[in-house]
N, C-alpha and C positions, 0 to 999 in steps of 0.2 A: 866911305871915304874913299874922295876922288884928289887927286892931283894937279893943281892946276900953274908950274911953275915947271920950268926946267929945271930944275936942282936934281943931285943923284937921290937919292932915298936915303934916307939916317937909315940908321940902326936902331930905331927906338919903333921910327914908322915901319919898317921891315919885321920888327916881331910883332909890332899891332896887329899887321896885314896877316900873320904866319897865326898868329891870337886867333882873330877872326875867321880865319878860313877851318880852322882844327872843330872850333864851336857848331859853323855851319857843315861840318861832314860830323858833327855829331846828332845835330839838329834832324838834318835827311835820315842817319841809319834809323835814329828815334822812329821819326815817320815811316818808313819804310817796313818796320817792323809791326806799329800798327796798323797799319794799313793792308800790308801783307801775308801776317805774320812772321810767328822765329820771332829771334831777341836780333833787338841790334847791330851786334857783333858777326850776326851771319851777314850782313851785306857791307863789307871790308873789303871793296874792291881791292886791293892792297894782297890784300890774305890771298883771295882769286885766284889775280894773273899771276902771282907771285909760287903755288902750286900748283897751275894748271899743268896736266899735261904733255898741251900740245902747245913746246918753246919752239922758237927763234933758234935754230942752230946757229947762229954769225951772234947775236948778242945775247943768247940763253930767255931771255925774257916773252914771255906767254903771249900770245897774238889773241886782242880779242873778238878776231874774225872768223878765228878757227883755222887763222895763216892759210887763207887767200890774199 
């Protein structure tokens, strides 16, 4: 999915891109579970980072590098 023109992205194109990204996320989680073990749901970064103990005080979000 590439764009060659300078027109704003349409809602339909945005929805298609969002769906494609979601499908890719699911494929990656399935592949990680197959290669590394566990369940695909174990590889959801959004759950890991939102529940990590080491959160940034200003944003309240977890820092993937451990806060450094």
